[in-house]
C-alpha positions as CSV (number, residue, x, y, z in Angstrom):
1,M,90.6,20.9,-4.9
2,I,88.8,23.2,-2.6
3,T,86.0,23.5,-5.3
4,G,85.8,19.7,-5.5
5,I,85.5,19.3,-1.8
6,A,82.8,22.0,-1.7
7,L,80.8,20.3,-4.4
8,L,81.1,17.0,-2.6
9,L,79.8,18.6,0.6
10,I,77.0,20.2,-1.2
11,A,76.1,16.9,-2.8
12,C,76.2,15.1,0.5
13,A,74.0,17.8,2.1
14,A,71.5,17.5,-0.8
15,M,71.4,13.7,-0.5
16,T,70.9,14.0,3.3
17,V,68.0,16.4,2.8
18,L,66.5,14.1,0.2
19,D,66.8,11.1,2.6
20,F,65.2,12.9,5.5
21,T,62.4,14.1,3.2
22,N,61.8,10.6,1.9
23,N,62.0,9.1,5.4
24,N,59.5,11.7,6.8
25,S,57.2,11.0,3.8
26,R,57.3,7.3,4.4
27,Q,56.5,7.8,8.1
28,T,53.6,10.1,7.3
29,K,52.3,7.6,4.8
30,L,52.4,4.9,7.4
31,Q,50.6,7.2,9.8
32,D,47.9,7.8,7.3
33,I,47.4,4.1,6.6
34,L,47.4,3.2,10.3
35,D,44.8,5.9,11.0
36,A,42.6,4.5,8.2
37,A,43.1,1.0,9.4
38,T,42.2,2.0,13.0
39,L,39.0,3.6,11.7
40,A,38.2,0.4,9.8
41,A,38.7,-1.7,12.9
42,A,36.6,0.7,15.1
43,R,33.7,0.5,12.6
44,V,33.3,-3.2,13.3
45,G,31.7,-2.5,16.7
46,G,30.7,-5.1,19.2
47,D,32.9,-6.9,21.7
48,D,34.7,-9.3,19.4
49,D,38.2,-8.1,19.8
50,E,39.5,-10.6,17.3
51,A,37.1,-9.4,14.6
52,I,38.1,-5.8,15.4
53,K,41.8,-6.6,15.0
54,Q,41.2,-8.6,11.9
55,A,39.4,-5.7,10.2
56,G,42.5,-3.5,10.9
57,D,44.9,-6.1,9.7
58,D,42.9,-6.6,6.5
59,Y,42.9,-2.9,5.8
60,L,46.7,-2.8,6.2
61,K,47.3,-5.8,3.9
62,A,45.2,-4.1,1.2
63,H,46.8,-0.7,1.4
64,L,50.5,-1.0,2.5
65,P,53.0,-0.7,-0.4
66,E,55.2,-3.8,-0.8
67,G,58.8,-3.7,0.2
68,V,58.8,-0.3,1.8
69,Y,58.3,-1.1,5.5
70,K,60.5,-3.9,6.8
71,H,60.0,-5.8,10.1
72,L,56.6,-4.2,10.4
73,V,54.8,-4.9,13.7
74,V,51.3,-3.6,14.2
75,T,49.2,-3.9,17.4
76,F,45.5,-3.1,17.7
77,T,44.1,-2.7,21.3
78,P,40.3,-2.2,21.4
79,D,38.2,-1.4,24.5
80,D,34.6,-0.2,25.0
81,K,35.2,3.4,23.8
82,T,38.4,3.4,21.8
83,V,40.6,1.4,19.5
84,R,44.3,2.1,19.8
85,A,47.0,1.0,17.4
86,T,50.8,1.2,17.2
87,A,53.1,0.4,14.3
88,T,56.9,0.0,14.2
89,A,59.0,-0.6,11.1
90,D,62.4,-0.2,9.5
91,I,62.9,1.8,6.3
92,D,66.1,1.9,4.2
93,P,67.4,5.4,3.4
94,Y,68.7,6.0,-0.1
95,F,72.1,7.5,0.8
96,L,72.5,7.7,4.5
97,N,72.7,3.9,4.8
98,M,76.3,3.9,3.8
99,F,77.1,6.1,6.8
100,M,74.6,4.8,9.4
101,G,75.2,1.2,8.7
102,G,71.6,0.1,8.8
103,P,67.9,1.1,8.3
104,V,66.0,3.8,10.1
105,D,63.5,2.9,12.8
106,I,60.1,4.6,12.7
107,A,57.1,4.3,15.0
108,V,53.6,5.7,14.7
109,D,50.4,5.4,16.7
110,S,46.7,6.1,16.3
111,E,43.6,6.2,18.5
112,V,40.0,6.3,17.4
113,T,37.3,7.2,19.9
114,R,33.6,6.3,19.5
115,Q,31.2,9.0,20.4
116,M,27.7,10.1,19.4
117,D,28.0,13.8,18.7
118,G,27.5,14.0,14.9
119,S,24.6,13.8,12.5
120,L,23.1,10.4,12.1
121,E,20.0,9.0,10.3
122,V,19.0,5.4,10.8
123,A,16.2,3.4,9.2
124,L,15.3,0.1,11.0
125,V,13.7,-2.3,8.4
126,L,12.2,-5.1,10.5
127,D,10.6,-8.4,9.4
128,V,7.3,-8.9,11.2
129,T,6.0,-11.8,9.2
130,L,4.1,-14.7,10.6
131,S,7.2,-16.8,11.3
132,M,8.3,-14.1,13.7
133,A,5.3,-14.8,16.1
134,G,5.9,-15.5,19.7
135,S,9.3,-15.2,21.4
136,K,11.0,-14.0,18.2
137,I,9.0,-10.8,17.9
138,D,9.7,-10.2,21.6
139,A,13.4,-10.6,21.0
140,L,13.3,-8.2,18.1
141,Q,11.5,-5.5,20.2
142,D,14.1,-5.8,22.9
143,A,17.0,-5.6,20.4
144,A,15.6,-2.7,18.5
145,E,14.8,-0.7,21.7
146,A,18.4,-1.3,23.0
147,L,19.9,0.0,19.7
148,V,17.7,3.1,19.7
149,K,18.5,3.9,23.3
150,K,22.2,3.5,22.7
151,I,22.5,5.8,19.7
152,T,20.2,8.4,21.2
153,K,21.8,8.5,24.7
154,V,23.7,11.7,24.1
155,K,21.3,14.5,24.8
156,D,22.4,17.0,22.2
157,A,23.4,14.5,19.4
158,D,21.7,15.1,16.0
159,V,20.2,11.6,15.6
160,K,17.1,10.7,13.7
161,V,15.6,7.2,13.6
162,G,12.8,5.7,11.5
163,V,11.1,2.3,11.7
164,V,9.8,0.2,8.7
165,P,8.0,-3.0,9.8
166,F,7.4,-5.2,6.7
167,S,5.6,-8.4,5.8
168,N,3.6,-8.9,2.6
169,Y,3.1,-5.1,2.4
170,V,4.4,-1.9,4.2
171,N,1.9,0.3,6.0
172,V,2.5,4.0,5.3
173,G,-0.5,5.2,7.4
174,V,-4.0,6.2,6.5
175,S,-3.1,9.9,7.0
176,N,-1.2,9.7,3.7
177,R,-4.2,8.5,1.6
178,N,-4.4,11.8,-0.3
179,E,-0.7,12.2,-1.0
180,P,0.2,12.2,-4.7
181,W,2.5,9.2,-4.3
182,V,-0.5,6.9,-3.2
183,S,-3.1,5.8,-5.7
184,G,-6.5,4.2,-5.1
185,A,-6.7,4.8,-1.3
186,A,-10.3,5.8,-1.1
187,D,-12.5,3.5,1.1
188,K,-14.7,1.3,-1.0
189,V,-18.4,0.8,-0.6
190,W,-20.5,-1.6,-2.7
191,T,-23.6,-3.7,-2.6
192,T,-24.5,-7.2,-3.6
193,T,-28.0,-8.6,-4.2
194,T,-29.2,-12.1,-3.4
195,P,-32.3,-13.0,-5.4
196,E,-35.1,-14.9,-3.8
197,G,-35.0,-18.7,-4.0
198,C,-35.3,-22.1,-2.3
199,H,-33.0,-24.9,-1.4
200,P,-34.2,-28.1,-3.0
201,D,-35.8,-30.9,-1.0
202,V,-33.3,-33.3,0.6
203,T,-33.7,-36.9,-0.5
204,Q,-30.4,-38.3,0.9
205,S,-27.3,-37.3,3.0
206,T,-23.8,-38.9,2.8
207,Y,-21.3,-38.6,5.6
208,C,-18.1,-40.2,6.8
209,V,-18.2,-43.0,9.3
210,K,-14.5,-44.1,9.2
211,W,-11.3,-42.2,9.0
212,A,-7.6,-43.2,8.3
213,P,-5.2,-42.7,11.2
214,N,-3.6,-39.2,11.7
215,Y,0.0,-39.0,10.2
216,S,3.1,-36.8,10.4
217,C,3.2,-34.2,7.6
218,T,5.1,-31.0,6.6
219,K,3.4,-27.6,6.6
220,Y,4.8,-24.2,6.0
221,N,4.8,-21.0,8.0
222,D,5.8,-18.0,5.8
223,G,7.8,-20.4,3.6
224,V,9.5,-22.1,6.5
225,P,8.7,-25.9,6.7
226,Y,7.8,-27.5,10.0
227,Q,6.6,-30.9,11.1
228,T,3.1,-31.4,12.4
229,T,0.2,-33.9,12.5
230,C,-2.4,-34.1,9.7
231,S,-5.8,-35.7,9.9
232,G,-6.3,-39.0,8.0
233,A,-8.7,-39.1,5.0
234,C,-12.2,-40.5,5.0
235,T,-12.1,-44.2,4.2
236,Q,-15.8,-45.2,4.6
237,T,-19.0,-43.3,4.0
238,K,-22.7,-43.9,4.8
239,T,-25.7,-42.5,3.0
240,D,-29.1,-41.9,4.7
241,Y,-32.3,-41.7,2.5
242,Y,-35.3,-39.6,3.3
243,D,-38.9,-40.7,2.4
244,P,-40.7,-38.4,2.3
245,P,-37.9,-35.9,1.4
246,K,-36.9,-33.1,3.9
247,K,-38.4,-29.9,2.8
248,G,-35.9,-27.3,1.6
249,S,-35.8,-23.8,2.9
250,C,-36.7,-20.6,1.0
251,W,-35.6,-16.9,1.3
252,K,-36.6,-13.5,0.0
253,E,-34.5,-11.2,-2.1
254,S,-32.0,-9.2,0.0
255,T,-29.3,-6.5,-0.5
256,T,-26.1,-6.3,1.5
257,T,-23.8,-3.3,1.8
258,H,-20.1,-3.9,2.0
259,T,-17.4,-1.5,3.1
260,A,-13.6,-1.9,2.7
261,K,-11.5,0.6,4.6
262,W,-8.0,1.3,3.5
263,S,-5.6,0.5,6.4
264,G,-2.5,2.1,5.0
265,C,-1.0,-0.8,3.0
266,V,0.7,-0.1,-0.3
267,G,2.1,-2.3,-3.0
268,S,5.0,-1.7,-5.4
269,P,5.4,0.5,-8.5
270,A,6.3,-1.1,-11.7
271,Y,9.9,-2.2,-12.3
272,P,12.4,-0.5,-12.4
273,G,10.8,2.2,-10.2
274,N,10.4,-0.3,-7.4
275,V,14.2,-0.6,-7.0
276,Q,14.9,3.1,-7.4
277,D,14.6,6.2,-5.3
278,K,12.3,8.1,-7.6
279,A,10.2,11.0,-6.3
280,S,7.8,10.2,-9.2
281,N,7.0,6.7,-7.9
282,V,3.3,6.0,-7.2
283,Y,2.4,3.2,-4.8
284,P,-0.9,1.4,-5.3
285,A,-3.1,1.1,-2.2
286,K,-3.8,-2.5,-1.1
287,F,-6.8,-3.5,1.0
288,G,-6.6,-5.9,3.8
289,S,-4.2,-6.3,6.7
290,C,-0.4,-5.7,6.6
291,A,2.4,-4.8,8.9
292,P,2.0,-2.1,11.6
293,E,2.4,1.5,10.5
294,L,5.9,2.7,9.8
295,A,7.5,5.7,11.7
296,P,9.2,8.3,9.6
297,L,12.6,9.7,10.6
298,T,12.4,11.7,13.8
299,D,14.7,12.9,16.6
300,K,11.9,12.2,19.2
301,L,12.3,9.0,21.1
302,G,8.6,8.5,21.8
303,P,7.3,7.8,18.3
304,V,10.2,5.4,17.6
305,E,9.7,3.4,20.8
306,S,5.9,3.3,20.2
307,A,6.5,1.9,16.7
308,I,8.7,-0.8,18.1
309,K,6.3,-1.7,20.9
310,S,3.5,-2.0,18.3
311,L,5.3,-4.7,16.3
312,K,3.2,-7.8,15.7
313,A,3.6,-10.8,13.5
314,G,1.6,-11.7,10.4
315,G,1.8,-12.2,6.7
316,N,4.5,-13.4,4.4
317,T,8.0,-12.1,3.4
318,Y,8.6,-9.5,0.7
319,I,12.0,-8.0,1.6
320,P,12.1,-5.5,-1.4
321,G,9.1,-3.7,0.0
322,G,10.8,-3.1,3.4
323,L,14.1,-2.1,1.7
324,A,12.4,0.4,-0.6
325,W,10.6,2.1,2.2
326,G,13.7,2.1,4.4
327,W,15.4,3.9,1.5
328,N,12.5,6.3,1.2
329,L,12.9,7.3,4.8
330,L,16.6,8.1,4.3
331,S,16.0,9.9,1.0
332,P,15.5,13.7,1.2
333,T,12.9,13.6,-1.6
334,A,9.3,12.4,-1.5
335,P,7.4,10.4,-0.3
336,F,9.0,11.3,3.1
337,T,11.2,14.4,3.4
338,E,12.4,14.3,7.0
339,A,15.9,13.2,5.8
340,A,18.8,15.6,5.1
341,A,20.5,15.8,1.7
342,Y,23.0,13.1,0.9
343,D,26.6,13.6,1.8
344,P,28.9,12.0,-0.8
345,K,31.2,10.9,2.0
346,N,28.2,9.8,4.2
347,K,29.4,11.9,7.2
348,K,27.1,14.9,7.5
349,P,24.8,13.2,7.9
350,R,25.9,9.6,8.2
351,K,23.0,7.5,6.9
352,A,22.5,3.8,7.7
353,L,19.8,1.1,7.0
354,V,19.5,-1.9,9.3
355,L,17.7,-4.9,7.7
356,M,16.5,-7.7,10.0
357,T,14.8,-10.8,8.6
358,D,14.1,-14.3,9.7
359,G,13.7,-15.9,6.3
360,A,13.9,-15.8,2.5
361,N,11.5,-14.0,0.2
362,T,8.2,-15.9,-0.3
363,M,6.3,-13.5,-2.6
364,Y,6.5,-12.0,-6.0
365,V,4.9,-8.8,-7.4
366,D,2.4,-8.9,-10.3
367,A,1.5,-6.4,-12.9
368,S,-0.9,-4.6,-10.5
369,G,1.6,-4.2,-7.8
370,N,0.2,-7.0,-5.7
371,H,2.6,-9.1,-3.6
372,V,1.6,-12.7,-4.2
373,Y,2.6,-15.8,-2.2
374,V,4.8,-18.1,-4.4
375,G,3.6,-21.3,-2.8
376,D,4.8,-23.7,-0.1
377,G,8.5,-24.5,-0.4
378,K,9.0,-22.6,-3.6
379,P,11.8,-20.0,-4.3
380,A,11.0,-16.4,-5.2
381,P,13.7,-15.5,-7.8
382,Q,12.0,-12.2,-8.8
383,A,11.9,-10.9,-5.3
384,D,15.5,-12.0,-4.7
385,K,16.5,-10.1,-7.9
386,Y,14.8,-7.0,-6.7
387,T,16.4,-7.3,-3.2
388,A,19.9,-7.5,-4.8
389,E,19.2,-4.5,-7.0
390,L,17.8,-2.4,-4.1
391,C,20.8,-3.2,-1.9
392,E,23.3,-2.1,-4.6
393,N,21.4,1.0,-5.4
394,I,21.1,2.0,-1.8
395,K,24.8,1.4,-1.3
396,K,25.6,3.6,-4.3
397,Q,24.2,6.5,-2.3
398,K,26.9,5.7,0.3
399,I,24.2,4.6,2.8
400,E,25.7,2.0,5.1
401,V,23.7,-1.2,5.0
402,Y,23.7,-3.6,8.0
403,T,21.9,-7.0,7.6
404,V,20.9,-9.4,10.4
405,A,19.8,-13.0,9.6
406,F,17.8,-14.2,12.6
407,Q,17.4,-18.0,12.9
408,I,17.6,-18.7,9.2
409,D,18.6,-22.1,7.9
410,I,18.4,-21.4,4.2
411,P,21.9,-20.9,2.8
412,S,20.8,-18.8,-0.2
413,A,19.1,-16.4,2.2
414,H,22.3,-16.0,4.2
415,E,24.2,-15.4,0.9
416,M,21.8,-12.8,-0.2
417,L,21.9,-10.9,3.1
418,A,25.7,-11.1,3.2
419,K,26.0,-9.6,-0.3
420,C,23.5,-6.9,0.7
421,A,25.6,-5.6,3.6
422,T,28.1,-2.9,3.0
423,S,31.0,-5.2,4.2
424,P,31.5,-8.5,5.9
425,G,31.6,-6.6,9.2
426,H,28.1,-5.2,8.5
427,Y,26.5,-8.7,8.3
428,F,25.4,-10.6,11.4
429,K,24.1,-14.1,11.9
430,A,22.0,-14.6,15.0
431,D,20.8,-18.0,15.9
432,S,19.2,-17.1,19.2
433,S,17.5,-14.2,21.0
434,E,20.8,-13.5,22.8
435,E,22.7,-13.3,19.6
436,L,20.1,-11.0,18.1
437,L,20.5,-8.6,21.0
438,A,24.3,-8.8,20.6
439,A,24.0,-8.1,16.9
440,F,21.9,-5.0,17.4
441,E,24.3,-3.8,20.2
442,A,27.2,-4.3,17.9
443,I,25.5,-2.3,15.2
444,A,24.8,0.5,17.7
445,K,28.5,0.7,18.6
446,S,29.4,0.7,15.0
447,L,27.0,3.6,14.4
448,E,28.7,5.8,17.0
449,N,30.8,8.5,15.4
450,L,34.5,7.7,15.1
451,R,37.1,10.3,15.6
452,I,40.9,10.1,15.4
453,T,42.1,11.5,18.7
454,R,45.8,10.7,18.4
């Protein structure tokens, strides 16, 4: 009998130890999940408390095991610098329930602090096409400057920022004309000869004497339609006859020298190199005007602010060009090598690309690497395809991708930008200058390092 009682006590002790072990394991598991959910909530950034709380709730729903935690109550409390969270729940022990008469109450809490004391690399990929002219480019400059100042405000923080303005082409700077990754960048000089000749005598001249009324018409600015007034066509002409004829003019043979200076614009390498981070990529030089010169990654505030202040609008939209060069800035390999090596966890350093555009793609790339306008009101499926592939390839390197749609009324463009972003919380829709500034401020907060402090 004594042996039986002893065995029973031993069994009860073993079951008690097992229950306590399981209860502690479940509480630890809930703590780990709450910590991760609080981090997910804090990454949202901005001042939208409901969005922050929703991000935390979504993480919990996706990761909590079913049926383990009963009567679970979770509260997220965000403020400007921290996100706090508490969770209470009941768990049923395996054996002690028969003695305790009910479940065991557990409670855990977490706190995540935002701070800028880690290693961060950010590429700002900014649309400076013609449709950005006027107040829109001013708003972009204000928003970008605010973001840069916020993420560089900690004096000793290891933060590097680069700027990639893009339109029809990206400008890598004339100082790079002799780099092996640029082809055909030498300035061009050529001559043309006009042989001597004469204009024929003029016997008659026809000109318009009556015009149709002006009318309302649709024109396009970088693919964006707008209403304006067009001039009516000529409806009546008059012809004057000359007798004797007016004597034509003559000229002597002449030679003209022409010079085309490369301004730093580059096109795209052949597919699939144009959607990949390949150190062997060679970018064809393109002559003519393009976006202002990019600024490689730097920890100096001056060059970044100068690049932002130099933004000016012109040209059409080719988003893949901007994305490719934003990735090039964040890549540790050529053509630019200021970036640190990738961290598989994207923590040391944390790399991020911010893409802002005010429209859809309006260009395609031909066999020579030229970016060609598709035509008024026409889609650009090739460029959309390259955009999607670049976004996926960039995210495969664990680079965080933020996208901002500024005053866009094209649903397909919103869809493309939303898919490009790392998560729904990384996509922003801004319909005004104020909302653009708020989006960039939210991104800046999200880029601050997050640390679990409790």
